[in-house]
N, C-alpha and C positions, 0 to 999 in steps of 0.2 A: 203856075207859082212855083217859085224858085227861091233858095237862100244857098249860101256858101255851106259846101258840105261838112267841113269841120265843125260848123256853129250850130248843126242838129244838138250836138250835146256838148255841153260845157259844164266843166267840175271846177269849182273854185275851193281850194284845199284850205282848210282850217288853220288859222293864224296862231292859236292859242290851243291849249289844253282842254279849255273849257267852252271853246266853241265847235261849232258842226262844219263839217265839208258840205257844201250845196253842189247837189247835181241837178242841172237843167237838162230837159229835152224838150225840144221844138221842132218839130218834124209831121209829116203824114200821118194820119191814124191808120190803124187797121185793127182787126178783131183779134184781141188778146194782148195789146203792145203792151200794156201796164202789167200782165204778168210776166210776160218775157224779159222785161226789164228789171222786175223786182227778182225774178230768178236769177239773173247774173248776178245782181248786187248781193245776194244770199250766197252766190257760189264763191265770192270774192271772200267771204266772212266777216261782211260789213253790214251794221243793223241800222235800221230806218227809225229815227226818232219822231221826225213830222214830214208830212207829204201835202202836196195840193195838184189835184189832177183836173183837168178841163179838156173837152173836146167837142166840136160841132158835128163830129162824125167824119169830116173830111180833113181835119187839122186838128193836132192836139199839142198840147203844153203841159209839161209835168216838172214839177219841183220837189225833190227829196232831199230833206236835212238828214244826213248821215254820220254815223261814227265809224272810223276806220282804226286800223292798226298801223302801227310804225312799219310794217313790212307791205302795207298796201301799194300795189302798181298801178297808182292811178292813170297813168298813160294807157297802159293795157286796159284799164277797166273800161276808158273811152272807146276804145277801138272795138271792144266787144260790143257796148251798147250800141254803138252806131250800125254794127253788124245786123241786129235786128229792127233798125227801125226800116221802113219800107221805102228805101231810097235807093237811086243808083249813084255808081261812084261817079266824082265830078267828070264833066268833060273838060274840055282844053279852056273853057271859060270859067272853069271851078264853080258853076252851078248844079245843083241836082233838082230834077222834079220827080212828081208823084209817079209810080208805077203801080200796075195791079201786084195787090197784096199775096195772090197766091200763084206762084211759082213752087210747087212742092220741092222742098230740098231733098238733095239726094241723100241715100242711104250711106252713112259713114261706114269706112271700111273698119274691120276688126282685126286688131293684132294680137296675137299670144306672146305676152312677155314670161319666161320661165327662168327660173334660177333656183340653184341648190345652195343651200347653207350647211356648213357642217355642225352647226350646234344652233339651237334656239336660245332665245332670250325674250326677257320681258319688253314689251313694247315696239319689239321688231316690225311687227305688221304695220302698227301706227306709223313708224317711222317711214316706211315704204310708201303708205298710203300718202303720207303728207308730201313726199318727193313726186307722187305722179301728181298730186293736186297742183302742186307749184309748177309743173310741167306742162299742165293742162291737159292731161291725158284722164278721159273719164272712165271709170271702173264699170264694167258691165256685169263681169263676173269674177269670182276669186275661188280658187280651190287650193287649199292648204294639205299638205300630207306631212304628219311626223313620221319618220322610219323608226323601227326598235332601236337603232343604234344612236338615235338623237338628231339624225341629219334632217333637216327641212327640205321640201321641195314645194315653192309657191307657184301657182298658177294665175296670173292674171290676163283676162280678156278686155282688152283696153280699146278705146278710139281718142282720135288725136284732134282735139278741136283746132289745131293748126294745119290739118292734114298734110302733115309732112315727115309721118314715121315710117313712108316707103325709102326715105332717103337715108343714105349712111350717115350723112351728118347728125340728124336727127338721133337716130338709133344710139351713135357713139355717144351724143349729150346723154341722153337717157342712162345707158350704161355707167357712164362715168359718175351722174349723180348717184347713181345708186350704190356704187363701189364705195363713195364716200362714206353714206350712211352705214352701211353694213361692214366695212374694214374687212377685217380677215375673215369673217366667217364667211364670205362669199366663196363659192368654190366656181360657179359658172353661170353666166346670163345669156340668155339668147332671146332675140326678137324676130319674130318672122309673122307674115300674114297668114290669119287662121283660114283654115280651108272653107269654102262657101258652104258646105253641109254644117260647118260646126257654128260658123258665124249666124246662119239662120235657125240654129235649134238650141239658143242660149238658154234652155229652159230645164229646170231640175223638178224631180219628184218631189211633190209635198203630201206627206200622209194626210188621211180624211181628219185624224185628230187634230191636227195643227190648223185645217183649214176651219173646223168647228171652233177652234179656241179663238182663232182671230175674228169669226163672225159673233161669237158669243161676247168677245170684248167691245165690238161694236155696238150690241145690244145693252150691254152693261152701262153704256154712257149715259143712258136715260136718267139714272140716279146721281150721277155726276154732274151733268147739265143743271138739274135742281138746286143741288146745293153748292154751285159756285156762283160767285158774284158776277153774272152775265145776264145782258139784255139785248133783245132784238128787236126793234117796233118798226112797222110799214107804217107809212102815211101818204094817201092820196089826196090830200085835200089841200096840201100847200102849193102846190105845182099843176098847171092844166097839161102837161106834157110828161113828167115825170113822177115816180115813185121816190119818195126820200125814204131810206132806211138809216135808223140809227142805231149804232152798235155800241155797247160798253161792255168790255172783257178785260180779262188779265192778259198782259202783254207777253208774247214769247217770240223765240227766234224764228223768223221767216213768216210771221203774223200777216203782214201785208201781203206777201206771195200767194199765203193760204186763201187768203179774201180774193186777191185778183184771179187765182185759178179756179175757184168756182165760179167767178162770174163768167170767166172764158167757157168753162165746161158748159155752163148754161145758156151760153150764147147772149150774155147780157151786157149791156154797154153802160161804163160810168161815164155819164155827161160831165158830172163835176163830182169831185170828191175832196174831203179835207179829214186827216187822221192826225193824231198827236199822242203820244204816250207820256205819263207823267211819272215824277221820282218815285211814287207809289208802286210802280208795275202795272197800272193799269191803261188801257187805251181806249180812246174815244174816237169814233167815225161818224161822219155824215156824208151819207152817199146818194146822189140823184140819179135814179138809174131807169133805164127804159129796154125793152124788148130789139132784138136786131131789126125788127121790122118798124120801129118807132112808137109802139104802144107801150103803155103803163104797164105793170105788174098787178092786175086786178083779178085774175083767176084765182080761186080760192086754192085750188089744188096746187097749182104751181108755186103760189106763195108759200104754201105749207111745205112743200117739198125743197124750195130754197132754202126756208128757215131751219129745217131740219138738218141739211147738209151743212149750213154753216155753223148751227150748234156743234156739230160733230168736229169741224175742223178748227173750231175757237176753242173748244175744250181739249181734244185728243187728236192733234193731225196725225199723229203716229202711234201704233199698237206698241207697247214692251211688254214682253212677258219672259219668265225664266221657267223653265219645266223640265221634267224628266225626260231623258231619253235612253230607255233601259237602265242602265244603272250610273248614266253619266249627267252631267247638267249640260242644258241647251238653253243659249239666250235667243229667243223669237223677236225681230223688230220688223214692222211692216208699214210700208206708206203707198198710199195711193197714187196712181200714174196718172198726169194728165193724159186727156184724151188724144193731143198729138203724141204721145207715146213718150214723153220725158219724164223721168224718174225726179226726185227731191234731191237737190245738191248736199254733199258733204255728210250725208247719213253714216257711211262706213267710215268717214273718217271721224265723227264724232263719237262711233260706238267704239273704235279700237284706242281712242284716246280715254275715255271713260274706263275701260279695261285696264289701260295701262297705268292710270292712276291709281287703281284699285291692286295692281302688281299681280294681275291674273294673266296667264298665258291662253292663247288660243291654239286649241288643238285642230280644228278644221272650219271650214267655211263654205258654204253655199249660198250664191244668191241667183234667185230666178224670179220670174215674174209669173203671176198665176189670177185666175178669173175667180172672184170671191163675192158673192152678192151682188153681181152684175156690175162691178168694178173691177179693172186691172189693179192688183197690187204687187209691189216689189218687195220681197220677203228675204229677210236676211236669216239664216240658220247658222247660229256659230254654237260650236260645241267646245265646251271651257275644260281646261286643264283639270282633271279630278283633284291633283295635289294641291292646287291652287285655291280650290273654292271653299276650303275650311278658314281663310282668311277673311271672307264675308259671305253671310247670309243670302240667299235667294230675293228676300225682300230688299238687301242694302245693293245688291248688284244692279235690282232692278230699277230702284230708285236713283241710282248714280247715272246710269245710262239715260235713262228719263230726263233728268235736269240736264246732261250735257246736251241731248239734241233740242231742248225746249229753251236752252240757255238761261236758264236759271241758277246762278251760281257755280 
């Protein structure tokens, strides 16, 4: 079966301010395709208002009604969506055909971006992060050092979505963009391929107290789940081959991605799904599910495990806390990593934007991955400038960061 390559993804841009842009994907199916598509949409800062998903296990058809931004690069989005569809680039005839879904992607090269600034300023780290996101450079880890004389050295370990950072042209473009945003504060900027031993060990030490804090946050969710207006119901009576799961919950940024990610991690296929968000900030979903082996979800233990995981993802897909680190204040943010190894998009971008809005400087940053309660988590440890923390209480910092991450106001 074949179709024109470019027609696998179609984007019809909104013609008015009150209308939605419609993204249609029509291509061979693969495990977790919905998750991969929603992750890219989230990465571009686009929110999904409504969606329809259907598949027979071999071919799928997905439609998303989305809200973009004036700066959204729709052509680039289309190219990125095409890249995750299980397709072969078109032959001379312009036709593509289904290929086996797993060819394992190669491990991307890690580069070290290092620059010195003669002085620090509010929002500097966010401005740099924004440039890197626009350049499609994925931040794997950040180290920020502030010298006693006020100079700042930032180390960014990044990978390049375009796989061009080895070239001088791409490096020059990156340095030029950073020079524009940093202005006369920039003293030097260098980009080099990270040593193999560094690239393979992008890990940081996490004290047991922090591990316990994240674990306790997960346990604390039980009370939140009971108090929030949320429901998850399973029904095996309406379909002879599928389990119907109906979800009602509060909407948040990346909600559909969180649902799709959970299904991908549990190896569950959404044969048909419909979801929509209303103006009151709630979302309703009807999902017809089956295991990868084609069976319904009838096992009580598996159903309870899936329900528990969905509840956590709907209420708190990320953990946010503000704690003491000796005499200093530290912001902790943790988000689960997909089984495929990919973290949640734009987390560091939203964190730095929230702190910029609070007029709080960042003294140092560590990003690492850690195993907590049998799940891998991406943990952001951000040491805040002690002189700025008097402008906001710890509760205000935590609330502002959480709202920015969840897309609430």
